N, CA, C and O atoms as a GROMACS GRO file, in nm:
protein
  648
    1MET      N    1   8.206   8.393   8.500
    1MET     CA    2   8.352   8.397   8.509
    1MET      C    3   8.410   8.257   8.528
    1MET      O    4   8.519   8.229   8.479
    2ASN      N    5   8.337   8.169   8.598
    2ASN     CA    6   8.384   8.033   8.620
    2ASN      C    7   8.265   7.942   8.650
    2ASN      O    8   8.151   7.988   8.656
    3VAL      N    9   8.292   7.814   8.667
    3VAL     CA   10   8.185   7.717   8.692
    3VAL      C   11   8.110   7.752   8.820
    3VAL      O   12   7.988   7.739   8.824
    4TYR      N   13   8.180   7.795   8.922
    4TYR     CA   14   8.117   7.833   9.048
    4TYR      C   15   8.012   7.943   9.025
    4TYR      O   16   7.898   7.932   9.070
    5GLY      N   17   8.052   8.050   8.956
    5GLY     CA   18   7.960   8.160   8.928
    5GLY      C   19   7.844   8.117   8.840
    5GLY      O   20   7.731   8.158   8.862
    6GLN      N   21   7.872   8.035   8.741
    6GLN     CA   22   7.767   7.987   8.652
    6GLN      C   23   7.664   7.904   8.728
    6GLN      O   24   7.543   7.920   8.707
    7THR      N   25   7.709   7.816   8.816
    7THR     CA   26   7.614   7.732   8.891
    7THR      C   27   7.536   7.813   8.993
    7THR      O   28   7.420   7.782   9.021
    8LYS      N   29   7.596   7.917   9.048
    8LYS     CA   30   7.522   8.006   9.138
    8LYS      C   31   7.408   8.073   9.062
    8LYS      O   32   7.295   8.078   9.110
    9LEU      N   33   7.438   8.125   8.945
    9LEU     CA   34   7.336   8.191   8.863
    9LEU      C   35   7.227   8.091   8.825
    9LEU      O   36   7.108   8.124   8.832
   10GLU      N   37   7.264   7.972   8.785
   10GLU     CA   38   7.165   7.870   8.749
   10GLU      C   39   7.074   7.836   8.868
   10GLU      O   40   6.954   7.814   8.850
   11GLY      N   41   7.131   7.831   8.986
   11GLY     CA   42   7.051   7.806   9.106
   11GLY      C   43   6.952   7.918   9.133
   11GLY      O   44   6.836   7.894   9.165
   12GLU      N   45   6.999   8.043   9.120
   12GLU     CA   46   6.910   8.159   9.138
   12GLU      C   47   6.796   8.155   9.038
   12GLU      O   48   6.680   8.179   9.074
   13LEU      N   49   6.827   8.125   8.912
   13LEU     CA   50   6.723   8.120   8.809
   13LEU      C   51   6.624   8.006   8.835
   13LEU      O   52   6.505   8.022   8.811
   14ALA      N   53   6.673   7.894   8.883
   14ALA     CA   54   6.584   7.782   8.915
   14ALA      C   55   6.486   7.822   9.025
   14ALA      O   56   6.368   7.790   9.017
   15VAL      N   57   6.535   7.892   9.126
   15VAL     CA   58   6.448   7.937   9.236
   15VAL      C   59   6.347   8.040   9.184
   15VAL      O   60   6.227   8.026   9.208
   16SER      N   61   6.395   8.141   9.115
   16SER     CA   62   6.306   8.249   9.072
   16SER      C   63   6.206   8.205   8.965
   16SER      O   64   6.098   8.263   8.953
   17ASN      N   65   6.239   8.103   8.888
   17ASN     CA   66   6.147   8.052   8.786
   17ASN      C   67   6.049   7.949   8.842
   17ASN      O   68   5.951   7.915   8.776
   18THR      N   69   6.075   7.899   8.962
   18THR     CA   70   5.992   7.795   9.022
   18THR      C   71   5.897   7.849   9.128
   18THR      O   72   5.782   7.805   9.138
   19LEU      N   73   5.944   7.944   9.208
   19LEU     CA   74   5.868   7.994   9.322
   19LEU      C   75   5.817   8.135   9.296
   19LEU      O   76   5.879   8.212   9.222
   20GLU      N   77   5.704   8.167   9.355
   20GLU     CA   78   5.653   8.303   9.350
   20GLU      C   79   5.710   8.388   9.463
   20GLU      O   80   5.733   8.507   9.446
   21LYS      N   81   5.733   8.325   9.577
   21LYS     CA   82   5.783   8.395   9.695
   21LYS      C   83   5.921   8.339   9.729
   21LYS      O   84   5.935   8.222   9.764
   22TYR      N   85   6.021   8.423   9.719
   22TYR     CA   86   6.158   8.380   9.747
   22TYR      C   87   6.242   8.501   9.784
   22TYR      O   88   6.211   8.615   9.749
   23PHE      N   89   6.350   8.472   9.854
   23PHE     CA   90   6.455   8.570   9.878
   23PHE      C   91   6.583   8.513   9.819
   23PHE      O   92   6.623   8.402   9.852
   24ILE      N   93   6.645   8.587   9.733
   24ILE     CA   94   6.778   8.554   9.685
   24ILE      C   95   6.867   8.669   9.728
   24ILE      O   96   6.848   8.783   9.686
   25VAL      N   97   6.964   8.638   9.812
   25VAL     CA   98   7.050   8.742   9.870
   25VAL      C   99   7.193   8.718   9.824
   25VAL      O  100   7.255   8.616   9.858
   26ARG      N  101   7.243   8.811   9.748
   26ARG     CA  102   7.382   8.803   9.700
   26ARG      C  103   7.473   8.872   9.801
   26ARG      O  104   7.444   8.983   9.847
   27ILE      N  105   7.582   8.806   9.833
   27ILE     CA  106   7.676   8.857   9.932
   27ILE      C  107   7.818   8.846   9.874
   27ILE      O  108   7.838   8.783   9.770
   28ALA      N  109   7.913   8.905   9.940
   28ALA     CA  110   8.051   8.900   9.894
   28ALA      C  111   8.146   8.911  10.012
   28ALA      O  112   8.110   8.965  10.117
   29TRP      N  113   8.265   8.860   9.995
   29TRP     CA  114   8.374   8.875  10.090
   29TRP      C  115   8.331   8.842  10.233
   29TRP      O  116   8.346   8.924  10.324
   30VAL      N  117   8.279   8.725  10.252
   30VAL     CA  118   8.218   8.683  10.378
   30VAL      C  119   8.323   8.645  10.482
   30VAL      O  120   8.420   8.576  10.452
   31PHE      N  121   8.302   8.691  10.604
   31PHE     CA  122   8.384   8.648  10.717
   31PHE      C  123   8.294   8.627  10.838
   31PHE      O  124   8.194   8.698  10.855
   32GLY      N  125   8.331   8.530  10.921
   32GLY     CA  126   8.253   8.500  11.040
   32GLY      C  127   8.331   8.409  11.132
   32GLY      O  128   8.442   8.368  11.101
   33LEU      N  129   8.272   8.378  11.244
   33LEU     CA  130   8.341   8.300  11.347
   33LEU      C  131   8.369   8.157  11.302
   33LEU      O  132   8.471   8.100  11.342
   34ASN      N  133   8.284   8.099  11.222
   34ASN     CA  134   8.300   7.960  11.181
   34ASN      C  135   8.365   7.951  11.044
   34ASN      O  136   8.340   8.035  10.957
   35GLY      N  137   8.445   7.850  11.024
   35GLY     CA  138   8.506   7.827  10.894
   35GLY      C  139   8.624   7.919  10.866
   35GLY      O  140   8.663   8.001  10.949
   36LYS      N  141   8.678   7.902  10.746
   36LYS     CA  142   8.792   7.982  10.704
   36LYS      C  143   8.743   8.114  10.645
   36LYS      O  144   8.631   8.124  10.594
   37ASN      N  145   8.829   8.214  10.653
   37ASN     CA  146   8.800   8.341  10.587
   37ASN      C  147   8.930   8.420  10.571
   37ASN      O  148   9.034   8.383  10.625
   38PHE      N  149   8.922   8.528  10.497
   38PHE     CA  150   9.038   8.610  10.464
   38PHE      C  151   9.107   8.664  10.589
   38PHE      O  152   9.230   8.662  10.597
   39ILE      N  153   9.030   8.711  10.686
   39ILE     CA  154   9.090   8.768  10.807
   39ILE      C  155   9.169   8.662  10.882
   39ILE      O  156   9.285   8.685  10.918
   40LYS      N  157   9.109   8.547  10.905
   40LYS     CA  158   9.180   8.439  10.976
   40LYS      C  159   9.307   8.399  10.902
   40LYS      O  160   9.412   8.382  10.963
   41THR      N  161   9.296   8.386  10.771
   41THR     CA  162   9.412   8.346  10.691
   41THR      C  163   9.524   8.448  10.702
   41THR      O  164   9.639   8.411  10.724
   42MET      N  165   9.491   8.575  10.686
   42MET     CA  166   9.594   8.679  10.683
   42MET      C  167   9.655   8.704  10.822
   42MET      O  168   9.771   8.743  10.831
   43ILE      N  169   9.580   8.682  10.927
   43ILE     CA  170   9.638   8.694  11.062
   43ILE      C  171   9.730   8.574  11.088
   43ILE      O  172   9.833   8.589  11.153
   44SER      N  173   9.694   8.459  11.039
   44SER     CA  174   9.778   8.341  11.052
   44SER      C  175   9.909   8.356  10.975
   44SER      O  176  10.014   8.312  11.021
   45VAL      N  177   9.902   8.419  10.858
   45VAL     CA  178  10.019   8.436  10.772
   45VAL      C  179  10.129   8.517  10.840
   45VAL      O  180  10.248   8.491  10.819
   46VAL      N  181  10.091   8.614  10.922
   46VAL     CA  182  10.194   8.700  10.984
   46VAL      C  183  10.278   8.626  11.088
   46VAL      O  184  10.382   8.675  11.130
   47LYS      N  185  10.233   8.509  11.128
   47LYS     CA  186  10.311   8.432  11.225
   47LYS      C  187  10.442   8.382  11.164
   47LYS      O  188  10.538   8.353  11.236
   48THR      N  189  10.445   8.371  11.032
   48THR     CA  190  10.565   8.320  10.964
   48THR      C  191  10.620   8.416  10.859
   48THR      O  192  10.714   8.381  10.788
   49ASN      N  193  10.563   8.537  10.848
   49ASN     CA  194  10.607   8.633  10.747
   49ASN      C  195  10.616   8.773  10.804
   49ASN      O  196  10.530   8.814  10.882
   50ASP      N  197  10.720   8.846  10.766
   50ASP     CA  198  10.736   8.986  10.808
   50ASP      C  199  10.662   9.081  10.716
   50ASP      O  200  10.637   9.196  10.752
   51GLU      N  201  10.626   9.032  10.598
   51GLU     CA  202  10.559   9.113  10.497
   51GLU      C  203  10.457   9.026  10.426
   51GLU      O  204  10.480   8.906  10.404
   52VAL      N  205  10.343   9.086  10.389
   52VAL     CA  206  10.243   9.015  10.310
   52VAL      C  207  10.212   9.095  10.185
   52VAL      O  208  10.216   9.218  10.186
   53ARG      N  209  10.180   9.024  10.078
   53ARG     CA  210  10.140   9.086   9.952
   53ARG      C  211   9.991   9.061   9.936
   53ARG      O  212   9.944   8.948   9.947
   54VAL      N  213   9.916   9.170   9.909
   54VAL     CA  214   9.771   9.159   9.900
   54VAL      C  215   9.722   9.231   9.775
   54VAL      O  216   9.766   9.341   9.743
   55VAL      N  217   9.630   9.167   9.707
   55VAL     CA  218   9.575   9.220   9.582
   55VAL      C  219   9.508   9.355   9.604
   55VAL      O  220   9.431   9.373   9.698
   56ASN      N  221   9.541   9.449   9.515
   56ASN     CA  222   9.491   9.586   9.528
   56ASN      C  223   9.413   9.631   9.403
   56ASN      O  224   9.395   9.751   9.382
   57ASP      N  225   9.367   9.536   9.322
   57ASP     CA  226   9.290   9.574   9.203
   57ASP      C  227   9.159   9.497   9.192
   57ASP      O  228   9.101   9.488   9.084
   58GLN      N  229   9.113   9.443   9.303
   58GLN     CA  230   8.980   9.382   9.310
   58GLN      C  231   8.902   9.458   9.418
   58GLN      O  232   8.951   9.474   9.530
   59ILE      N  233   8.782   9.505   9.384
   59ILE     CA  234   8.706   9.585   9.480
   59ILE      C  235   8.576   9.517   9.521
   59ILE      O  236   8.522   9.433   9.449
   60GLY      N  237   8.530   9.555   9.639
   60GLY     CA  238   8.404   9.504   9.694
   60GLY      C  239   8.384   9.561   9.833
   60GLY      O  240   8.448   9.659   9.871
   61THR      N  241   8.294   9.500   9.907
   61THR     CA  242   8.277   9.532  10.049
   61THR      C  243   8.255   9.401  10.124
   61THR      O  244   8.186   9.312  10.075
   62PRO      N  245   8.314   9.390  10.244
   62PRO     CA  246   8.302   9.268  10.322
   62PRO      C  247   8.162   9.247  10.381
   62PRO      O  248   8.083   9.341  10.392
   63THR      N  249   8.134   9.122  10.418
   63THR     CA  250   8.007   9.085  10.479
   63THR      C  251   8.035   9.002  10.604
   63THR      O  252   8.094   8.894  10.595
   64TYR      N  253   7.992   9.052  10.720
   64TYR     CA  254   8.008   8.978  10.846
   64TYR      C  255   7.885   8.891  10.866
   64TYR      O  256   7.772   8.940  10.862
   65THR      N  257   7.905   8.761  10.886
   65THR     CA  258   7.794   8.667  10.895
   65THR      C  259   7.696   8.702  11.007
   65THR      O  260   7.576   8.680  10.993
   66PHE      N  261   7.746   8.757  11.116
   66PHE     CA  262   7.658   8.796  11.228
   66PHE      C  263   7.556   8.901  11.182
   66PHE      O  264   7.438   8.891  11.212
   67ASP      N  265   7.604   9.001  11.109
   67ASP     CA  266   7.517   9.108  11.060
   67ASP      C  267   7.423   9.056  10.952
   67ASP      O  268   7.306   9.094  10.947
   68LEU      N  269   7.475   8.970  10.866
   68LEU     CA  270   7.392   8.911  10.761
   68LEU      C  271   7.279   8.829  10.821
   68LEU      O  272   7.166   8.834  10.771
   69ALA      N  273   7.306   8.753  10.926
   69ALA     CA  274   7.203   8.670  10.989
   69ALA      C  275   7.087   8.755  11.040
   69ALA      O  276   6.971   8.718  11.024
   70ARG      N  277   7.117   8.869  11.100
   70ARG     CA  278   7.010   8.958  11.147
   70ARG      C  279   6.923   9.004  11.031
   70ARG      O  280   6.800   9.005  11.041
   71LEU      N  281   6.987   9.042  10.922
   71LEU     CA  282   6.912   9.086  10.804
   71LEU      C  283   6.824   8.973  10.751
   71LEU      O  284   6.709   8.996  10.716
   72LEU      N  285   6.877   8.853  10.744
   72LEU     CA  286   6.800   8.741  10.690
   72LEU      C  287   6.678   8.711  10.777
   72LEU      O  288   6.572   8.676  10.724
   73VAL      N  289   6.691   8.724  10.907
   73VAL     CA  290   6.575   8.706  10.996
   73VAL      C  291   6.472   8.816  10.968
   73VAL      O  292   6.352   8.787  10.959
   74ASP      N  293   6.518   8.940  10.956
   74ASP     CA  294   6.426   9.050  10.924
   74ASP      C  295   6.354   9.025  10.792
   74ASP      O  296   6.234   9.050  10.781
   75MET      N  297   6.426   8.977  10.694
   75MET     CA  298   6.365   8.947  10.565
   75MET      C  299   6.259   8.838  10.578
   75MET      O  300   6.149   8.850  10.524
   76ARG      N  301   6.295   8.734  10.648
   76ARG     CA  302   6.204   8.620  10.665
   76ARG      C  303   6.074   8.662  10.733
   76ARG      O  304   5.969   8.603  10.708
   77GLU      N  305   6.081   8.762  10.817
   77GLU     CA  306   5.963   8.809  10.888
   77GLU      C  307   5.884   8.910  10.806
   77GLU      O  308   5.785   8.966  10.855
   78SER      N  309   5.926   8.934  10.683
   78SER     CA  310   5.854   9.026  10.594
   78SER      C  311   5.800   8.947  10.475
   78SER      O  312   5.818   8.826  10.463
   79GLU      N  313   5.733   9.019  10.389
   79GLU     CA  314   5.688   8.960  10.263
   79GLU      C  315   5.743   9.041  10.146
   79GLU      O  316   5.679   9.052  10.041
   80LYS      N  317   5.861   9.096  10.166
   80LYS     CA  318   5.926   9.179  10.063
   80LYS      C  319   6.023   9.093   9.982
   80LYS      O  320   6.144   9.112   9.985
   81TYR      N  321   5.965   8.998   9.909
   81TYR     CA  322   6.042   8.897   9.838
   81TYR      C  323   6.120   8.955   9.722
   81TYR      O  324   6.092   9.065   9.675
   82GLY      N  325   6.219   8.880   9.676
   82GLY     CA  326   6.294   8.918   9.558
   82GLY      C  327   6.443   8.902   9.575
   82GLY      O  328   6.491   8.838   9.669
   83TYR      N  329   6.515   8.961   9.482
   83TYR     CA  330   6.661   8.962   9.482
   83TYR      C  331   6.712   9.079   9.566
   83TYR      O  332   6.656   9.188   9.561
   84TYR      N  333   6.817   9.054   9.643
   84TYR     CA  334   6.881   9.160   9.721
   84TYR      C  335   7.032   9.144   9.717
   84TYR      O  336   7.083   9.034   9.698
   85HIS      N  337   7.101   9.254   9.735
   85HIS     CA  338   7.245   9.254   9.756
   85HIS      C  339   7.267   9.297   9.901
   85HIS      O  340   7.207   9.394   9.947
   86ALA      N  341   7.352   9.225   9.972
   86ALA     CA  342   7.374   9.258  10.112
   86ALA      C  343   7.521   9.240  10.149
   86ALA      O  344   7.573   9.128  10.147
   87THR      N  345   7.586   9.349  10.181
   87THR     CA  346   7.720   9.348  10.240
   87THR      C  347   7.720   9.456  10.347
   87THR      O  348   7.629   9.538  10.354
   88ASN      N  349   7.823   9.455  10.428
   88ASN     CA  350   7.831   9.561  10.527
   88ASN      C  351   7.845   9.696  10.458
   88ASN      O  352   7.892   9.704  10.344
   89ASP      N  353   7.805   9.801  10.527
   89ASP     CA  354   7.803   9.935  10.470
   89ASP      C  355   7.945   9.990  10.455
   89ASP      O  356   8.038   9.944  10.521
   90GLY      N  357   7.959  10.086  10.368
   90GLY     CA  358   8.086  10.153  10.349
   90GLY      C  359   8.123  10.157  10.202
   90GLY      O  360   8.065  10.088  10.119
   91ARG      N  361   8.222  10.240  10.173
   91ARG     CA  362   8.267  10.254  10.035
   91ARG      C  363   8.330  10.124   9.988
   91ARG      O  364   8.370  10.039  10.068
   92TYR      N  365   8.338  10.110   9.856
   92TYR     CA  366   8.407   9.995   9.800
   92TYR      C  367   8.555  10.004   9.834
   92TYR      O  368   8.613  10.112   9.832
   93ILE      N  369   8.614   9.890   9.865
   93ILE     CA  370   8.755   9.883   9.902
   93ILE      C  371   8.822   9.769   9.825
   93ILE      O  372   8.755   9.692   9.756
   94THR      N  373   8.953   9.761   9.838
   94THR     CA  374   9.026   9.648   9.780
   94THR      C  375   9.060   9.550   9.892
   94THR      O  376   9.046   9.580  10.011
   95TRP      N  377   9.105   9.431   9.852
   95TRP     CA  378   9.150   9.333   9.952
   95TRP      C  379   9.266   9.393  10.032
   95TRP      O  380   9.278   9.368  10.152
   96TYR      N  381   9.350   9.472   9.967
   96TYR     CA  382   9.459   9.540  10.036
   96TYR      C  383   9.406   9.633  10.145
   96TYR      O  384   9.453   9.630  10.258
   97ASP      N  385   9.308   9.718  10.109
   97ASP     CA  386   9.247   9.810  10.207
   97ASP      C  387   9.191   9.733  10.327
   97ASP      O  388   9.210   9.771  10.442
   98PHE      N  389   9.123   9.624  10.296
   98PHE     CA  390   9.061   9.540  10.399
   98PHE      C  391   9.168   9.488  10.494
   98PHE      O  392   9.154   9.497  10.616
   99CYS      N  393   9.276   9.433  10.439
   99CYS     CA  394   9.383   9.377  10.520
   99CYS      C  395   9.450   9.484  10.606
   99CYS      O  396   9.473   9.462  10.725
  100VAL      N  397   9.480   9.599  10.547
  100VAL     CA  398   9.544   9.708  10.622
  100VAL      C  399   9.457   9.745  10.742
  100VAL      O  400   9.508   9.767  10.852
  101GLU      N  401   9.325   9.752  10.722
  101GLU     CA  402   9.235   9.791  10.831
  101GLU      C  403   9.230   9.687  10.942
  101GLU      O  404   9.241   9.723  11.059
  102PHE      N  405   9.214   9.560  10.908
  102PHE     CA  406   9.204   9.464  11.019
  102PHE      C  407   9.339   9.438  11.086
  102PHE      O  408   9.342   9.403  11.203
  103TYR      N  409   9.449   9.454  11.014
  103TYR     CA  410   9.579   9.446  11.080
  103TYR      C  411   9.591   9.561  11.181
  103TYR      O  412   9.634   9.540  11.294
  104LYS      N  413   9.552   9.681  11.139
  104LYS     CA  414   9.558   9.798  11.229
  104LYS      C  415   9.472   9.772  11.353
  104LYS      O  416   9.517   9.793  11.466
  105GLN      N  417   9.348   9.728  11.331
  105GLN     CA  418   9.258   9.704  11.445
  105GLN      C  419   9.311   9.594  11.536
  105GLN      O  420   9.290   9.598  11.658
  106TYR      N  421   9.377   9.496  11.479
  106TYR     CA  422   9.430   9.382  11.556
  106TYR      C  423   9.562   9.417  11.625
  106TYR      O  424   9.610   9.343  11.710
  107GLY      N  425   9.621   9.531  11.586
  107GLY     CA  426   9.746   9.575  11.647
  107GLY      C  427   9.870   9.520  11.580
  107GLY      O  428   9.977   9.516  11.641
  108LEU      N  429   9.859   9.476  11.455
  108LEU     CA  430   9.973   9.423  11.382
  108LEU      C  431  10.043   9.534  11.306
  108LEU      O  432   9.979   9.625  11.253
  109THR      N  433  10.175   9.526  11.300
  109THR     CA  434  10.253   9.625  11.227
  109THR      C  435  10.321   9.563  11.105
  109THR      O  436  10.413   9.622  11.048
  110THR      N  437  10.277   9.448  11.066
  110THR     CA  438  10.331   9.379  10.949
  110THR      C  439  10.318   9.467  10.825
  110THR      O  440  10.217   9.533  10.806
  111LYS      N  441  10.421   9.467  10.742
  111LYS     CA  442  10.418   9.544  10.618
  111LYS      C  443  10.322   9.476  10.520
  111LYS      O  444  10.333   9.356  10.494
  112VAL      N  445  10.228   9.554  10.466
  112VAL     CA  446  10.132   9.504  10.368
  112VAL      C  447  10.165   9.572  10.235
  112VAL      O  448  10.158   9.694  10.224
  113THR      N  449  10.201   9.493  10.136
  113THR     CA  450  10.240   9.545  10.006
  113THR      C  451  10.128   9.522   9.905
  113THR      O  452  10.086   9.408   9.885
  114PRO      N  453  10.080   9.630   9.841
  114PRO     CA  454   9.975   9.613   9.741
  114PRO      C  455  10.034   9.557   9.611
  114PRO      O  456  10.139   9.602   9.565
  115VAL      N  457   9.964   9.460   9.552
  115VAL     CA  458  10.006   9.402   9.424
  115VAL      C  459   9.883   9.385   9.335
  115VAL      O  460   9.770   9.381   9.383
  116THR      N  461   9.907   9.376   9.206
  116THR     CA  462   9.797   9.346   9.114
  116THR      C  463   9.767   9.197   9.118
  116THR      O  464   9.847   9.118   9.167
  117THR      N  465   9.651   9.161   9.066
  117THR     CA  466   9.615   9.020   9.058
  117THR      C  467   9.720   8.944   8.977
  117THR      O  468   9.758   8.833   9.014
  118ALA      N  469   9.766   9.004   8.868
  118ALA     CA  470   9.867   8.940   8.784
  118ALA      C  471   9.998   8.921   8.861
  118ALA      O  472  10.062   8.816   8.850
  119GLU      N  473  10.039   9.022   8.939
  119GLU     CA  474  10.162   9.011   9.018
  119GLU      C  475  10.149   8.906   9.127
  119GLU      O  476  10.246   8.838   9.160
  120TYR      N  477  10.030   8.895   9.184
  120TYR     CA  478  10.008   8.798   9.292
  120TYR      C  479  10.028   8.656   9.240
  120TYR      O  480  10.085   8.572   9.309
  121GLY      N  481   9.979   8.630   9.119
  121GLY     CA  482   9.996   8.498   9.061
  121GLY      C  483   9.869   8.417   9.071
  121GLY      O  484   9.760   8.469   9.091
  122LEU      N  485   9.886   8.288   9.057
  122LEU     CA  486   9.772   8.198   9.055
  122LEU      C  487   9.698   8.197   9.187
  122LEU      O  488   9.758   8.202   9.294
  123SER      N  489   9.566   8.191   9.177
  123SER     CA  490   9.479   8.181   9.293
  123SER      C  491   9.397   8.054   9.278
  123SER      O  492   9.381   8.003   9.167
  124LYS      N  493   9.345   8.003   9.388
  124LYS     CA  494   9.262   7.883   9.383
  124LYS      C  495   9.135   7.907   9.302
  124LYS      O  496   9.080   7.814   9.243
  125ALA      N  497   9.087   8.032   9.301
  125ALA     CA  498   8.963   8.063   9.229
  125ALA      C  499   8.978   8.194   9.152
  125ALA      O  500   9.038   8.289   9.203
  126ALA      N  501   8.925   8.198   9.033
  126ALA     CA  502   8.921   8.324   8.958
  126ALA      C  503   8.819   8.414   9.024
  126ALA      O  504   8.707   8.372   9.054
  127ARG      N  505   8.856   8.538   9.048
  127ARG     CA  506   8.768   8.633   9.114
  127ARG      C  507   8.744   8.753   9.024
  127ARG      O  508   8.833   8.795   8.951
  128PRO      N  509   8.623   8.808   9.030
  128PRO     CA  510   8.597   8.929   8.949
  128PRO      C  511   8.675   9.048   9.005
  128PRO      O  512   8.703   9.054   9.125
  129SER      N  513   8.709   9.140   8.918
  129SER     CA  514   8.780   9.260   8.964
  129SER      C  515   8.687   9.355   9.038
  129SER      O  516   8.732   9.438   9.117
  130ASN      N  517   8.555   9.344   9.012
  130ASN     CA  518   8.458   9.431   9.078
  130ASN      C  519   8.347   9.347   9.140
  130ASN      O  520   8.261   9.295   9.069
  131SER      N  521   8.350   9.335   9.273
  131SER     CA  522   8.245   9.264   9.347
  131SER      C  523   8.156   9.362   9.421
  131SER      O  524   8.085   9.325   9.514
  132GLY      N  525   8.159   9.488   9.379
  132GLY     CA  526   8.075   9.590   9.444
  132GLY      C  527   7.928   9.561   9.417
  132GLY      O  528   7.888   9.541   9.302
  133LEU      N  529   7.848   9.560   9.521
  133LEU     CA  530   7.706   9.531   9.510
  133LEU      C  531   7.623   9.654   9.546
  133LEU      O  532   7.654   9.724   9.642
  134ASP      N  533   7.520   9.680   9.469
  134ASP     CA  534   7.429   9.793   9.493
  134ASP      C  535   7.324   9.748   9.595
  134ASP      O  536   7.241   9.662   9.566
  135LYS      N  537   7.328   9.807   9.714
  135LYS     CA  538   7.240   9.767   9.823
  135LYS      C  539   7.117   9.857   9.836
  135LYS      O  540   7.048   9.854   9.939
  136SER      N  541   7.089   9.937   9.735
  136SER     CA  542   6.979  10.034   9.744
  136SER      C  543   6.843   9.967   9.763
  136SER      O  544   6.754  10.026   9.824
  137LYS      N  545   6.824   9.846   9.713
  137LYS     CA  546   6.695   9.779   9.728
  137LYS      C  547   6.665   9.749   9.875
  137LYS      O  548   6.548   9.747   9.915
  138LEU      N  549   6.767   9.726   9.956
  138LEU     CA  550   6.746   9.706  10.100
  138LEU      C  551   6.682   9.830  10.161
  138LEU      O  552   6.586   9.820  10.238
  139ILE      N  553   6.736   9.946  10.127
  139ILE     CA  554   6.684  10.074  10.178
  139ILE      C  555   6.543  10.098  10.126
  139ILE      O  556   6.454  10.136  10.202
  140GLU      N  557   6.524  10.077   9.997
  140GLU     CA  558   6.392  10.098   9.936
  140GLU      C  559   6.284  10.014  10.003
  140GLU      O  560   6.169  10.057  10.013
  141ASN      N  561   6.321   9.896  10.051
  141ASN     CA  562   6.224   9.808  10.116
  141ASN      C  563   6.230   9.816  10.268
  141ASN      O  564   6.176   9.731  10.339
  142GLU      N  565   6.296   9.921  10.317
  142GLU     CA  566   6.300   9.956  10.459
  142GLU      C  567   6.364   9.851  10.548
  142GLU      O  568   6.326   9.834  10.664
  143PHE      N  569   6.464   9.780  10.492
  143PHE     CA  570   6.545   9.693  10.576
  143PHE      C  571   6.659   9.775  10.631
  143PHE      O  572   6.712   9.863  10.564
  144GLU      N  573   6.698   9.746  10.755
  144GLU     CA  574   6.808   9.819  10.818
  144GLU      C  575   6.939   9.778  10.753
  144GLU      O  576   6.971   9.659  10.746
  145PRO      N  577   7.016   9.874  10.704
  145PRO     CA  578   7.144   9.840  10.642
  145PRO      C  579   7.238   9.774  10.743
  145PRO      O  580   7.228   9.797  10.864
  146LEU      N  581   7.326   9.692  10.693
  146LEU     CA  582   7.426   9.632  10.779
  146LEU      C  583   7.522   9.742  10.824
  146LEU      O  584   7.547   9.836  10.749
  147PRO      N  585   7.577   9.731  10.946
  147PRO     CA  586   7.671   9.832  10.995
  147PRO      C  587   7.794   9.842  10.904
  147PRO      O  588   7.813   9.759  10.814
  148SER      N  589   7.876   9.942  10.927
  148SER     CA  590   7.997   9.960  10.846
  148SER      C  591   8.085   9.836  10.858
  148SER      O  592   8.086   9.767  10.960
  149TRP      N  593   8.159   9.810  10.753
  149TRP     CA  594   8.248   9.693  10.757
  149TRP      C  595   8.359   9.712  10.860
  149TRP      O  596   8.406   9.614  10.918
  150GLN      N  597   8.401   9.837  10.886
  150GLN     CA  598   8.504   9.862  10.987
  150GLN      C  599   8.452   9.823  11.126
  150GLN      O  600   8.524   9.761  11.205
  151ASP      N  601   8.326   9.859  11.154
  151ASP     CA  602   8.264   9.821  11.281
  151ASP      C  603   8.249   9.670  11.289
  151ASP      O  604   8.271   9.610  11.394
  152ALA      N  605   8.212   9.608  11.179
  152ALA     CA  606   8.196   9.462  11.175
  152ALA      C  607   8.329   9.394  11.204
  152ALA      O  608   8.333   9.295  11.277
  153VAL      N  609   8.438   9.445  11.148
  153VAL     CA  610   8.570   9.388  11.174
  153VAL      C  611   8.604   9.400  11.322
  153VAL      O  612   8.653   9.305  11.382
  154LYS      N  613   8.577   9.515  11.380
  154LYS     CA  614   8.605   9.537  11.524
  154LYS      C  615   8.531   9.434  11.609
  154LYS      O  616   8.590   9.372  11.697
  155ARG      N  617   8.402   9.417  11.583
  155ARG     CA  618   8.324   9.321  11.661
  155ARG      C  619   8.369   9.178  11.637
  155ARG      O  620   8.374   9.097  11.729
  156TYR      N  621   8.402   9.148  11.513
  156TYR     CA  622   8.451   9.014  11.479
  156TYR      C  623   8.580   8.983  11.555
  156TYR      O  624   8.593   8.876  11.615
  157LEU      N  625   8.676   9.076  11.552
  157LEU     CA  626   8.804   9.054  11.617
  157LEU      C  627   8.787   9.036  11.769
  157LEU      O  628   8.861   8.960  11.831
  158GLU      N  629   8.691   9.106  11.828
  158GLU     CA  630   8.662   9.090  11.970
  158GLU      C  631   8.606   8.951  12.001
  158GLU      O  632   8.636   8.894  12.106
  159GLU      N  633   8.527   8.898  11.911
  159GLU     CA  634   8.461   8.769  11.930
  159GLU      C  635   8.550   8.650  11.891
  159GLU      O  636   8.540   8.543  11.951
  160ALA      N  637   8.636   8.668  11.792
  160ALA     CA  638   8.704   8.555  11.728
  160ALA      C  639   8.816   8.492  11.811
  160ALA      O  640   8.847   8.374  11.792
  161ASN      N  641   8.877   8.567  11.900
  161ASN     CA  642   8.988   8.513  11.980
  161ASN      C  643   9.097   8.453  11.891
  161ASN      O  644   9.138   8.339  11.910
  162LEU      N  645   9.143   8.531  11.795
  162LEU     CA  646   9.246   8.481  11.702
  162LEU      C  647   9.384   8.488  11.763
  162LEU      O  648   9.482   8.450  11.699
   0.00000   0.00000   0.00000
């Protein structure tokens, strides 16, 4: 889709073509205590806006770095090498659904208006409309699934002190 995606794929291929034992873990919609993320941005936005517009035609599932770290340690302690998809558990959602949920959990009553990607306008990065990842290989290899994304948001908000 863009140079970023192309270079990620090239990196994965370089690893898988060079090494016999490797873990390549694909993730999406990452949020955590360090750095910027969608939750921090959208909570900050309400300080100066009574209403926010959020894309409602891109789907995926969020990934909490705390939960991902546990999985990566479990993987490292195994010899179940290969490609994996890892996001928090739950049905596929849109960025709009995600925002509505963490605003609710955070106690915000800001109006969230769903818009299409085209209506939203230019973004810093082109994003796929479907970032849904099949996590069945985690189960097949007996790794513990990441908790629900709703639970991850709850724990994140308790820890983040936003």
